[in-house]
N, CA, C and O atoms as a printed pandas DataFrame, in Angstrom:
     atom_number atom_name residue_name chain_id  residue_number  x_coord  y_coord  z_coord
0              1         N          MET        A               1  -26.635   18.021   15.500
1              2        CA          MET        A               1  -26.877   18.915   16.242
2              3         C          MET        A               1  -27.132   18.520   17.862
3              4         O          MET        A               1  -28.212   17.993   18.130
4              5         N          ALA        A               2  -26.229   18.745   18.876
5              6        CA          ALA        A               2  -26.326   18.473   20.028
6              7         C          ALA        A               2  -27.533   18.633   20.955
7              8         O          ALA        A               2  -28.208   19.626   20.682
8              9         N          GLN        A               3  -27.885   18.043   21.783
9             10        CA          GLN        A               3  -29.125   18.013   22.371
10            11         C          GLN        A               3  -28.722   18.451   23.909
11            12         O          GLN        A               3  -27.895   17.908   24.642
12            13         N          THR        A               4  -29.361   19.329   24.115
13            14        CA          THR        A               4  -29.024   20.025   25.933
14            15         C          THR        A               4  -30.088   19.478   26.897
15            16         O          THR        A               4  -31.199   19.298   26.398
16            17         N          THR        A               5  -29.967   19.257   27.881
17            18        CA          THR        A               5  -30.619   18.869   28.788
18            19         C          THR        A               5  -30.430   19.674   30.160
19            20         O          THR        A               5  -29.387   20.128   30.631
20            21         N          ASP        A               6  -31.357   19.709   30.520
21            22        CA          ASP        A               6  -31.332   20.625   31.962
22            23         C          ASP        A               6  -30.617   19.697   33.161
23            24         O          ASP        A               6  -30.613   18.479   32.979
24            25         N          PRO        A               7  -30.035   20.215   34.334
25            26        CA          PRO        A               7  -29.639   19.536   35.138
26            27         C          PRO        A               7  -30.882   19.266   36.050
27            28         O          PRO        A               7  -31.737   20.108   36.325
28            29         N          ALA        A               8  -30.850   17.619   36.593
29            30        CA          ALA        A               8  -31.710   17.323   37.463
30            31         C          ALA        A               8  -31.895   18.207   38.632
31            32         O          ALA        A               8  -30.938   18.845   39.072
32            33         N          PRO        A               9  -33.225   18.292   39.228
33            34        CA          PRO        A               9  -33.562   19.115   40.155
34            35         C          PRO        A               9  -33.123   18.248   41.406
35            36         O          PRO        A               9  -33.196   17.034   41.595
36            37         N          ARG        A              10  -32.631   19.303   42.217
37            38        CA          ARG        A              10  -32.028   18.907   43.718
38            39         C          ARG        A              10  -33.156   18.383   44.719
39            40         O          ARG        A              10  -33.912   19.147   45.319
40            41         N          ILE        A              11  -33.175   17.388   44.798
41            42        CA          ILE        A              11  -34.215   16.503   45.507
42            43         C          ILE        A              11  -34.095   16.555   46.871
43            44         O          ILE        A              11  -33.089   15.990   47.300
44            45         N          CYS        A              12  -35.066   17.238   47.965
45            46        CA          CYS        A              12  -34.747   17.522   49.488
46            47         C          CYS        A              12  -34.196   16.094   49.753
47            48         O          CYS        A              12  -34.800   15.147   49.251
48            49         N          PRO        A              13  -32.865   15.833   50.661
49            50        CA          PRO        A              13  -32.794   14.603   51.236
50            51         C          PRO        A              13  -33.626   13.690   52.321
51            52         O          PRO        A              13  -33.757   12.478   52.492
52            53         N          ASP        A              14  -34.087   14.786   52.922
53            54        CA          ASP        A              14  -34.795   14.616   54.106
54            55         C          ASP        A              14  -36.228   14.015   53.595
55            56         O          ASP        A              14  -36.621   13.129   54.353
56            57         N          CYS        A              15  -36.903   14.217   52.753
57            58        CA          CYS        A              15  -38.095   13.605   52.507
58            59         C          CYS        A              15  -38.344   12.955   51.395
59            60         O          CYS        A              15  -39.349   12.280   51.172
60            61         N          ASP        A              16  -37.210   13.191   50.493
61            62        CA          ASP        A              16  -37.006   12.537   49.210
62            63         C          ASP        A              16  -38.037   12.990   48.018
63            64         O          ASP        A              16  -38.361   12.362   47.010
64            65         N          GLY        A              17  -38.387   14.110   48.406
65            66        CA          GLY        A              17  -39.354   14.966   47.126
66            67         C          GLY        A              17  -40.839   14.494   47.901
67            68         O          GLY        A              17  -41.884   15.003   47.496
68            69         N          PHE        A              18  -40.857   13.804   48.685
69            70        CA          PHE        A              18  -42.299   13.775   49.097
70            71         C          PHE        A              18  -42.399   15.086   50.011
71            72         O          PHE        A              18  -42.053   14.905   51.179
72            73         N          ALA        A              19  -42.656   15.883   49.800
73            74        CA          ALA        A              19  -42.654   17.010   50.626
74            75         C          ALA        A              19  -43.967   17.680   51.631
75            76         O          ALA        A              19  -43.862   18.684   52.335
76            77         N          THR        A              20  -45.218   16.808   51.467
77            78        CA          THR        A              20  -46.206   16.590   52.395
78            79         C          THR        A              20  -46.823   15.316   52.448
79            80         O          THR        A              20  -47.209   14.719   51.443
80            81         N          ALA        A              21  -46.916   14.917   53.538
81            82        CA          ALA        A              21  -47.776   13.903   53.898
82            83         C          ALA        A              21  -48.943   14.119   54.750
83            84         O          ALA        A              21  -48.936   14.975   55.636
84            85         N          ALA        A              22  -50.058   13.281   54.479
85            86        CA          ALA        A              22  -51.321   13.353   55.386
86            87         C          ALA        A              22  -51.371   12.057   56.181
87            88         O          ALA        A              22  -51.291   10.883   55.821
88            89         N          ILE        A              23  -51.553   12.723   57.568
89            90        CA          ILE        A              23  -51.506   11.278   58.583
90            91         C          ILE        A              23  -52.803   11.083   59.169
91            92         O          ILE        A              23  -53.446   12.080   59.496
92            93         N          THR        A              24  -53.243   10.004   59.335
93            94        CA          THR        A              24  -54.522    9.885   59.825
94            95         C          THR        A              24  -54.029    9.832   61.645
95            96         O          THR        A              24  -53.061    9.196   62.062
96            97         N          ILE        A              25  -54.990   10.682   62.521
97            98        CA          ILE        A              25  -54.824   10.432   63.563
98            99         C          ILE        A              25  -55.677    9.574   64.322
99           100         O          ILE        A              25  -55.544    9.572   65.546
100          101         N          GLY        A              26  -56.791    8.625   63.617
101          102        CA          GLY        A              26  -57.370    7.265   64.411
102          103         C          GLY        A              26  -58.489    7.936   64.530
103          104         O          GLY        A              26  -59.396    7.104   64.495
104          105         N          THR        A              27  -59.008    9.219   64.677
105          106        CA          THR        A              27  -60.633    9.702   64.714
106          107         C          THR        A              27  -61.012    9.661   63.443
107          108         O          THR        A              27  -60.300    9.593   62.441
108          109         N          ARG        A              28  -62.473    9.717   63.554
109          110        CA          ARG        A              28  -63.397   10.020   62.100
110          111         C          ARG        A              28  -64.176   10.999   62.606
111          112         O          ARG        A              28  -64.413   11.102   63.809
112          113         N          HIS        A              29  -64.726   11.963   61.502
113          114        CA          HIS        A              29  -65.367   13.006   61.545
114          115         C          HIS        A              29  -66.932   12.107   61.627
115          116         O          HIS        A              29  -67.165   10.903   61.528
116          117         N          ASP        A              30  -67.849   13.311   61.855
117          118        CA          ASP        A              30  -69.470   12.578   61.996
118          119         C          ASP        A              30  -69.670   11.994   60.686
119          120         O          ASP        A              30  -70.211   10.895   60.807
120          121         N          ASP        A              31  -69.388   12.379   59.194
121          122        CA          ASP        A              31  -69.733   11.643   58.290
122          123         C          ASP        A              31  -68.820   10.510   57.829
123          124         O          ASP        A              31  -68.849   10.002   56.708
124          125         N          GLY        A              32  -68.082   10.207   58.740
125          126        CA          GLY        A              32  -67.463    8.841   58.543
126          127         C          GLY        A              32  -66.180    8.946   58.131
127          128         O          GLY        A              32  -65.365    8.084   58.460
128          129         N          THR        A              33  -65.823   10.025   57.348
129          130        CA          THR        A              33  -64.220   10.247   56.825
130          131         C          THR        A              33  -63.323   10.355   58.041
131          132         O          THR        A              33  -63.740   10.389   59.198
132          133         N          ARG        A              34  -61.898   10.411   57.627
133          134        CA          ARG        A              34  -61.164    9.810   58.723
134          135         C          ARG        A              34  -60.484   11.200   58.848
135          136         O          ARG        A              34  -60.191   11.842   57.840
136          137         N          ALA        A              35  -60.168   11.786   60.470
137          138        CA          ALA        A              35  -59.426   12.739   60.479
138          139         C          ALA        A              35  -58.078   12.634   60.294
139          140         O          ALA        A              35  -57.381   11.764   60.816
140          141         N          THR        A              36  -57.581   13.740   59.360
141          142        CA          THR        A              36  -55.634   13.741   58.678
142          143         C          THR        A              36  -55.333   15.104   59.648
143          144         O          THR        A              36  -56.106   15.864   60.232
144          145         N          LEU        A              37  -53.785   15.058   59.544
145          146        CA          LEU        A              37  -53.303   15.876   59.653
146          147         C          LEU        A              37  -52.354   16.306   58.154
147          148         O          LEU        A              37  -51.938   15.376   57.464
148          149         N          ARG        A              38  -52.134   17.415   57.835
149          150        CA          ARG        A              38  -51.265   17.498   56.606
150          151         C          ARG        A              38  -49.927   18.095   57.164
151          152         O          ARG        A              38  -49.928   19.246   57.600
152          153         N          VAL        A              39  -48.576   17.197   57.160
153          154        CA          VAL        A              39  -47.681   17.600   57.507
154          155         C          VAL        A              39  -46.693   18.105   56.532
155          156         O          VAL        A              39  -46.681   17.382   55.537
156          157         N          THR        A              40  -45.701   19.276   56.451
157          158        CA          THR        A              40  -45.057   19.429   55.716
158          159         C          THR        A              40  -43.310   19.195   56.003
159          160         O          THR        A              40  -43.013   19.165   57.198
160          161         N          CYS        A              41  -42.384   19.063   55.206
161          162        CA          CYS        A              41  -41.122   19.039   55.532
162          163         C          CYS        A              41  -40.607   20.103   56.081
163          164         O          CYS        A              41  -40.674   21.210   55.547
164          165         N          ALA        A              42  -40.004   19.865   57.274
165          166        CA          ALA        A              42  -39.295   21.099   57.915
166          167         C          ALA        A              42  -37.897   21.729   57.022
167          168         O          ALA        A              42  -37.507   22.893   57.109
168          169         N          ALA        A              43  -37.440   20.945   56.394
169          170        CA          ALA        A              43  -36.161   21.057   55.888
170          171         C          ALA        A              43  -36.330   21.859   54.929
171          172         O          ALA        A              43  -35.606   22.854   54.974
172          173         N          CYS        A              44  -37.364   21.748   53.662
173          174        CA          CYS        A              44  -37.467   21.947   52.239
174          175         C          CYS        A              44  -38.802   22.832   52.479
175          176         O          CYS        A              44  -39.115   23.395   51.430
176          177         N          LYS        A              45  -39.556   23.081   53.398
177          178        CA          LYS        A              45  -40.601   23.807   53.853
178          179         C          LYS        A              45  -41.671   23.468   52.725
179          180         O          LYS        A              45  -42.312   24.384   52.209
180          181         N          GLY        A              46  -41.824   22.378   52.415
181          182        CA          GLY        A              46  -42.725   21.520   51.499
182          183         C          GLY        A              46  -42.735   21.806   50.043
183          184         O          GLY        A              46  -43.667   21.705   49.245
184          185         N          THR        A              47  -41.548   22.173   49.864
185          186        CA          THR        A              47  -41.412   22.510   48.257
186          187         C          THR        A              47  -40.828   21.081   47.730
187          188         O          THR        A              47  -41.259   20.763   46.621
188          189         N          GLY        A              48  -39.923   20.171   48.335
189          190        CA          GLY        A              48  -39.767   19.018   47.975
190          191         C          GLY        A              48  -38.008   18.992   47.177
191          192         O          GLY        A              48  -37.208   18.065   47.050
192          193         N          HIS        A              49  -37.941   20.366   46.791
193          194        CA          HIS        A              49  -36.545   20.460   46.619
194          195         C          HIS        A              49  -35.497   21.046   47.436
195          196         O          HIS        A              49  -35.926   21.913   48.198
196          197         N          ALA        A              50  -34.201   20.818   47.502
197          198        CA          ALA        A              50  -33.150   21.080   48.427
198          199         C          ALA        A              50  -32.547   22.228   48.023
199          200         O          ALA        A              50  -32.090   22.195   46.881
200          201         N          THR        A              51  -32.408   23.321   48.695
201          202        CA          THR        A              51  -31.597   24.430   48.505
202          203         C          THR        A              51  -29.651   24.437   48.657
203          204         O          THR        A              51  -29.040   23.907   49.586
204          205         N          PRO        A              52  -29.049   25.138   47.549
205          206        CA          PRO        A              52  -27.972   24.634   47.492
206          207         C          PRO        A              52  -27.399   25.305   48.896
207          208         O          PRO        A              52  -27.811   26.288   49.512
208          209         N          ALA        A              53  -26.219   24.345   49.192
209          210        CA          ALA        A              53  -25.492   24.932   50.615
210          211         C          ALA        A              53  -24.934   26.259   50.484
211          212         O          ALA        A              53  -24.648   26.707   51.594
212          213         N          ALA        A              54  -24.724   26.901   49.717
213          214        CA          ALA        A              54  -23.795   28.014   49.438
214          215         C          ALA        A              54  -24.995   29.048   49.442
215          216         O          ALA        A              54  -24.670   30.225   49.598
216          217         N          LEU        A              55  -26.253   28.778   49.300
217          218        CA          LEU        A              55  -27.202   29.760   49.232
218          219         C          LEU        A              55  -27.680   29.901   50.568
219          220         O          LEU        A              55  -28.046   30.999   50.987
220          221         N          VAL        A              56  -27.706   28.795   51.320
221          222        CA          VAL        A              56  -28.037   28.562   52.440
222          223         C          VAL        A              56  -27.140   29.421   53.501
223          224         O          VAL        A              56  -27.694   30.200   54.276
224          225         N          ARG        A              57  -25.791   29.245   53.493
225          226        CA          ARG        A              57  -24.521   29.993   54.069
226          227         C          ARG        A              57  -24.763   31.335   54.066
227          228         O          ARG        A              57  -24.638   31.982   55.106
228          229         N          ALA        A              58  -25.148   31.927   52.868
229          230        CA          ALA        A              58  -25.342   33.347   52.552
230          231         C          ALA        A              58  -26.492   33.842   53.003
231          232         O          ALA        A              58  -26.827   34.929   52.533
232          233         N          GLY        A              59  -27.151   33.364   53.749
233          234        CA          GLY        A              59  -28.696   33.857   54.145
234          235         C          GLY        A              59  -29.958   34.293   52.893
235          236         O          GLY        A              59  -30.872   35.112   52.988
236          237         N          ARG        A              60  -29.676   33.628   52.038
237          238        CA          ARG        A              60  -30.574   34.052   50.748
238          239         C          ARG        A              60  -31.890   33.337   50.870
239          240         O          ARG        A              60  -32.758   33.490   50.010
């Protein structure tokens, strides 16, 4: 019996699947922890997956 495989998910080419990054801004909070910013990929809006071009052009 043949085994079926699902197609690989389309990974965002801009962030390579790492959709959110924590960036330190160089300062520390009063308790000594570092102040960080969470930044998400603008291309995939933080999902890590690319949208097929046909759906983007159709406005879906």
